[in-house]
C-alpha positions as CSV (number, residue, x, y, z in Angstrom):
1,X,-24.4,-4.9,6.9
2,X,-22.6,-7.7,5.0
3,X,-20.3,-7.1,2.0
4,X,-17.4,-9.1,0.3
5,X,-13.6,-8.9,-0.2
6,X,-13.2,-9.0,-3.9
7,X,-9.3,-8.3,-4.0
8,X,-6.2,-8.7,-2.1
9,X,-3.0,-7.1,-3.2
10,X,0.7,-6.7,-2.0
11,X,3.4,-4.4,-3.4
12,X,6.7,-6.1,-2.2
13,X,8.8,-3.2,-3.2
14,X,7.3,0.3,-2.4
15,X,6.1,2.1,-5.5
16,X,6.7,-1.1,-7.9
17,X,4.3,-3.6,-9.3
18,X,1.9,-5.5,-7.1
19,X,0.7,-9.0,-6.7
20,X,-2.9,-10.1,-6.7
21,X,-3.5,-12.8,-4.2
22,X,-6.2,-15.3,-3.5
23,X,-5.4,-15.3,0.3
24,X,-2.8,-13.5,2.5
25,X,-1.7,-13.8,6.1
26,X,-2.6,-10.5,7.9
27,X,-1.4,-8.9,11.1
28,X,-0.7,-5.7,12.8
29,X,1.9,-4.7,10.0
30,X,-0.7,-5.4,7.2
31,X,-0.5,-8.1,4.6
32,X,2.4,-10.4,4.6
33,X,5.5,-9.0,2.5
34,X,3.7,-5.8,1.6
35,X,6.1,-2.8,1.1
36,X,8.8,-5.0,2.8
37,X,11.3,-3.5,0.3
38,X,12.1,-0.1,-0.8
39,X,14.4,1.8,-3.3
40,X,16.5,4.7,-1.9
41,X,18.7,7.3,-3.1
42,X,22.3,7.9,-2.4
43,X,21.3,9.7,0.8
44,X,19.0,6.8,2.0
45,X,15.8,8.7,1.1
46,X,13.0,6.6,-0.5
47,X,12.2,7.0,-4.1
48,X,8.7,6.4,-5.5
49,X,6.6,6.8,-8.6
50,X,5.9,10.4,-7.6
51,X,9.4,11.3,-8.8
52,X,10.4,8.2,-10.9
53,X,7.2,7.0,-12.7
54,X,9.3,4.3,-14.4
55,X,9.1,2.4,-11.1
56,X,5.5,1.3,-12.2
57,X,7.1,-0.9,-14.9
58,X,8.8,-3.1,-12.3
59,X,7.0,-6.4,-11.9
60,X,7.4,-8.6,-8.8
61,X,6.8,-12.2,-7.8
62,X,7.4,-14.3,-4.7
63,X,8.4,-17.8,-5.4
64,X,10.5,-20.4,-3.7
65,X,12.0,-18.2,-1.1
66,X,12.9,-15.3,-3.6
67,X,11.5,-12.1,-4.7
68,X,11.7,-12.0,-8.4
69,X,12.0,-8.6,-10.0
70,X,11.6,-8.0,-13.8
71,X,11.3,-4.9,-16.0
72,X,11.4,-4.4,-19.7
73,X,15.0,-4.5,-21.2
74,X,16.3,-5.7,-17.8
75,X,17.4,-9.2,-16.8
76,X,15.5,-11.0,-14.0
77,X,16.8,-9.9,-10.5
78,X,16.4,-12.6,-7.7
79,X,16.5,-11.5,-4.2
80,X,16.4,-13.9,-1.2
81,X,13.4,-13.1,1.1
82,X,15.2,-14.1,4.2
83,X,18.1,-12.1,5.9
84,X,20.9,-12.8,8.3
85,X,19.6,-10.8,11.4
86,X,23.0,-10.6,13.2
87,X,25.0,-9.3,10.2
88,X,25.4,-5.5,10.9
89,X,27.6,-5.1,7.7
90,X,24.5,-4.8,5.7
91,X,22.4,-2.9,8.2
92,X,21.7,0.7,7.4
93,X,19.3,3.6,8.2
94,X,16.9,4.9,5.5
95,X,14.3,7.7,5.5
96,X,10.5,7.1,4.5
97,X,8.7,10.4,4.8
98,X,9.6,11.7,8.3
99,X,10.7,8.3,9.8
100,X,14.1,6.9,10.0
101,X,14.0,3.1,9.6
102,X,16.6,0.3,10.2
103,X,17.0,-1.6,6.9
104,X,19.1,-4.3,5.3
105,X,21.0,-3.3,2.0
106,X,20.4,-5.8,-0.8
107,X,23.8,-5.3,-2.3
108,X,25.5,-4.0,-5.3
109,X,23.7,-6.1,-8.0
110,X,20.4,-5.0,-6.9
111,X,21.7,-1.2,-6.7
112,X,23.1,-1.5,-10.3
113,X,19.7,-3.1,-11.5
114,X,17.7,-0.2,-10.2
115,X,20.3,2.4,-11.1
116,X,20.1,1.4,-14.7
117,X,16.3,1.4,-14.8
118,X,15.9,4.7,-13.1
119,X,18.9,6.6,-14.4
120,X,20.1,7.6,-11.0
121,X,22.3,6.2,-8.2
122,X,20.1,4.2,-5.8
123,X,20.0,1.0,-3.5
124,X,17.4,-1.5,-2.8
125,X,16.7,-2.1,0.9
126,X,14.6,-4.4,3.0
127,X,13.0,-3.6,6.3
128,X,15.3,-4.9,9.1
129,X,13.6,-7.6,11.2
130,X,14.3,-5.5,14.3
131,X,12.9,-2.3,12.8
132,X,10.2,-0.5,14.9
133,X,8.4,2.0,12.7
134,X,5.0,3.2,14.2
135,X,1.9,4.4,12.5
136,X,0.7,7.8,13.9
137,X,0.1,6.8,17.4
138,X,-1.7,10.2,18.4
139,X,-4.0,9.9,15.5
140,X,-5.0,6.3,16.2
141,X,-5.5,7.0,20.0
142,X,-7.8,10.0,19.0
143,X,-9.8,8.0,16.5
144,X,-10.2,5.0,18.9
145,X,-11.3,7.2,21.6
146,X,-14.1,8.6,19.3
147,X,-15.1,5.1,18.3
148,X,-15.8,2.8,21.3
149,X,-17.0,0.1,19.0
150,X,-13.3,-0.4,18.2
151,X,-12.4,-1.3,21.8
152,X,-9.5,-3.7,22.1
153,X,-7.5,-2.4,19.1
154,X,-3.8,-2.0,20.0
155,X,-2.7,1.6,20.2
156,X,0.8,1.0,18.6
157,X,1.1,-0.5,15.1
158,X,4.5,-1.4,13.7
159,X,4.6,-1.6,10.0
160,X,7.2,-1.5,7.2
161,X,7.5,1.0,4.2
162,X,3.9,1.8,3.4
163,X,3.3,5.6,3.4
164,X,1.5,5.9,6.8
165,X,-0.6,3.0,7.8
166,X,-0.4,-0.8,7.3
167,X,-3.3,-1.3,5.0
168,X,-5.2,0.7,2.3
169,X,-8.8,-0.3,1.7
170,X,-10.7,0.6,-1.5
171,X,-14.2,0.0,-2.8
172,X,-15.2,-1.3,-6.3
173,X,-18.3,0.9,-6.4
174,X,-16.2,4.0,-5.8
175,X,-14.0,3.2,-8.7
176,X,-17.1,2.5,-10.8
177,X,-18.5,6.0,-10.1
178,X,-15.2,7.6,-11.0
179,X,-15.2,5.7,-14.2
180,X,-18.7,6.9,-15.0
181,X,-17.6,10.5,-14.5
182,X,-14.5,9.8,-16.7
183,X,-16.7,8.3,-19.6
184,X,-19.0,11.4,-19.3
185,X,-16.1,13.6,-20.5
186,X,-14.8,11.1,-23.0
187,X,-11.9,9.9,-20.8
188,X,-10.9,6.3,-20.6
189,X,-11.7,4.2,-17.6
190,X,-8.8,3.4,-15.1
191,X,-8.3,0.2,-13.2
192,X,-8.0,-0.2,-9.4
193,X,-4.3,-0.7,-9.7
194,X,-4.0,3.2,-10.0
195,X,-4.9,3.5,-6.4
196,X,-2.6,0.6,-5.2
197,X,-5.0,-0.9,-2.5
198,X,-4.2,-3.8,-0.4
199,X,-8.0,-4.8,0.3
200,X,-10.8,-4.2,-2.2
201,X,-14.4,-4.4,-1.1
202,X,-17.5,-5.1,-3.2
203,X,-21.3,-5.1,-2.6
204,X,-20.8,-1.7,-1.0
205,X,-22.3,1.8,-1.9
206,X,-19.9,4.1,-3.7
207,X,-17.8,6.0,-1.2
208,X,-19.5,4.2,1.8
209,X,-16.0,3.4,3.0
210,X,-15.8,7.2,4.0
211,X,-18.2,6.4,6.7
212,X,-17.0,3.0,7.7
213,X,-15.6,2.5,11.1
214,X,-15.0,-1.2,11.2
215,X,-14.6,-4.1,8.6
216,X,-14.8,-7.4,10.4
217,X,-13.9,-10.8,8.7
218,X,-14.0,-13.6,11.3
219,X,-11.5,-12.6,13.9
220,X,-9.8,-10.0,11.8
221,X,-10.9,-6.3,12.2
222,X,-10.0,-3.4,10.1
223,X,-10.4,0.0,11.6
224,X,-10.6,2.7,8.9
225,X,-8.9,5.5,10.6
226,X,-8.1,8.2,7.9
227,X,-9.1,8.9,4.4
228,X,-6.1,8.4,1.8
229,X,-5.1,11.7,0.3
230,X,-3.8,11.0,-3.2
231,X,-0.8,12.3,-5.0
232,X,-0.2,12.1,-8.7
233,X,0.5,8.4,-8.7
234,X,-3.0,7.5,-9.8
235,X,-2.3,9.5,-13.1
236,X,0.5,7.1,-13.7
237,X,-0.2,4.0,-16.0
238,X,0.8,1.0,-14.0
239,X,1.9,-1.1,-17.0
240,X,3.9,1.6,-19.0
241,X,4.8,4.3,-16.4
242,X,3.3,7.0,-18.7
243,X,1.8,9.8,-16.8
244,X,-1.2,11.9,-17.8
245,X,-3.9,14.3,-15.9
246,X,-6.4,11.7,-15.4
247,X,-8.1,10.3,-13.2
248,X,-7.1,13.0,-10.6
249,X,-8.4,15.9,-12.6
250,X,-11.8,14.4,-12.7
251,X,-11.5,13.0,-9.0
252,X,-10.7,16.5,-7.9
253,X,-14.0,17.8,-9.1
254,X,-16.0,15.8,-6.5
255,X,-13.5,14.4,-4.0
256,X,-11.5,17.5,-2.8
257,X,-11.8,17.8,0.8
258,X,-12.3,21.1,2.8
259,X,-9.1,20.7,4.8
260,X,-7.2,20.1,1.6
261,X,-6.3,17.2,-0.7
262,X,-8.2,14.7,-2.9
263,X,-9.2,11.4,-1.3
264,X,-9.8,7.8,-2.6
265,X,-9.8,4.9,-0.3
266,X,-9.2,4.6,3.5
267,X,-6.1,3.9,5.6
268,X,-6.7,1.1,8.1
269,X,-5.0,-0.4,11.1
270,X,-5.6,-4.2,12.0
271,X,-6.5,-6.3,15.0
272,X,-6.0,-9.9,14.3
273,X,-5.0,-13.1,16.1
274,X,-1.7,-14.9,15.2
275,X,-2.1,-16.9,12.0
276,X,-5.0,-14.8,10.8
277,X,-5.6,-15.1,7.1
278,X,-7.9,-13.0,4.7
279,X,-9.3,-14.6,1.5
280,X,-10.8,-13.3,-1.7
281,X,-14.6,-14.0,-1.4
282,X,-14.7,-13.7,2.5
283,X,-17.8,-12.2,3.8
284,X,-17.3,-9.0,5.9
285,X,-19.4,-7.1,8.5
286,X,-19.2,-3.5,8.3
287,X,-20.1,-0.8,11.0
288,X,-21.0,2.5,9.6
289,X,-21.0,6.0,11.2
290,X,-22.6,8.8,9.3
């Protein structure tokens, strides 16, 4: 079965605005520069739109070796992309969910910028080049054992600050069906940005991603190993930071799972050769398992 990649997105700072791409290098850690930075509180614990919806108002860009960060009422913040790997004075330990991760503190100016925006003491950190955060090895091994078609995938996947897996895959048709249900009750449609995917698929049946084992684009293979259980972030307007009850209220009427949670999209791991690239418009072959 052949489908298409219709969108590629990265979110350089976890829980802040994303960047739409025409093409992106891809590897075991996901799309290049995705969730490479993160905002942490005074104890080094990550902050996100779950508790600070104003983070949705932060826009990001990558240009000329800098991460450019803007938000309404704030001056532009320019952060060098590269770090000095042997400077332990800026090395710190931070917490993202259950993981403790080596990171690089981006300094007082960035801390003041985010502190003013969010109204709380915080720091901006970048994943350390020697950080070794692993996706759930047990879950991946169990999934690979059940799906021999995914033979050859590595068992250990090192990634940065994404919630649990290197890539989130979503489907245009699934969003269209959700928006039809919203319209039926007089609710406004929502954009795909509410779900913050990395790879968006088209020419695919609604929620066929639930039954997809592999998405193959040339030598790049994505194994869809776990449905993405959603929190309240999809209820957050990704331009204004305003939060309401939709679309999660409607999504919960037909996407609640017996084991708990409401799902939309699939978490994926990657098998790709060095230098691999994904492009918007690439054709993809999928393997389904109903």
